[in-house]
Steps between C-alpha positions, in 0.01 A plus 500: 500500500165575658354244742186693588235279659148472371189364664422228243647151517820448304620171359823501700641695790881499528555566870836598644633744756755592235299727273761469226488118510119507497488742207753302295318173564164658415640635176642160405178313584288758319700445183510120536135450593341795320278543803457782756775483763544743787795547734530612857602409854311222680380746764290670229270216384362501149219269379641252249435145385864407563733661753874452455687573823875537454613380842867558424433869563295453817600507866496141628355621831187637334466244219258272690268791573519612138420151371211463742347826376550421131374141525182603681355651182380347175823562309725206420831572668828399338803537724835558334789434735879482492579130529855584609378654824274350770291320240385232746350760734339688211342188351372397842342842547347490151355157571357612834305787346377312193704681236382381159847444353867569568789556261873551550622840379805325355286304253435606141255791507309337213390234747359772723307646206353157425400459865330841507320418176370176651379690802305734276343236279388254768158540652522681832252249641730205438732374769776247529557495124821367354733667258855465372740583782709810443697548819865397502436234765242312289629340181457153349750232594615171358205254488718236667522727807126573515404287802508657845771390740408383850613833646295692244196289591555590865516870411175466302324329792600776741440801275190386309311281743163570663683694773789652304810632672704799391851435372665583834281251689552236230876551524491447877284188463741351244815613680628695201548868420235726346733545202505122447118487513489768232748308287266199519207726406687631196575145391136395548381796294745414222368145489146631454614634164229710330289555809463840662611472867543863603297467821420224749154416362630476143780273622246278680286475186797411282622237749153346524465480123843336476401244765769626737280636778498213750369686802 
């Protein structure tokens, strides 16, 4: 399948160091969205409204540099990652570089298509908008369990305050592991139900609207 690059902006760029994975994803998205989709490695940038980076095929040592480069442009970056491997580090990196959205590669691919479609239809000038969560770590929970626990409130204060800490620093402050901090974050995101919380600013906005941002 040809993945020749053109100079005009495409709707979607499926970026992966695995050319086969990029081509297969581009073909699937092209059929599902009926929009122009190109494929190629992240080291060969292509102008697109939405960039889908398949991190499961990337070297973890170069992923931060790749995300920094992709996020510096006007394209909305969606990071697909393998939640079974180093997901905490990947989500932290995505948050640091302002990735627009993240999605677990183990989730239903139809959710990814919906997320890409939302990225294409929203105004590029808008920021901090909210949408139905699609990542595996963000689903609705029982209404009776919707209130934040005291530990979750402490995590919110440290991660979303005026001088926010990263997860490692928050873990040290609370005397718990980074993994435990991320478990609390997953639970907080679940309790926010239909709010998009794929990056730190979106999480702050959702918490503020829910009346849970006490810092």
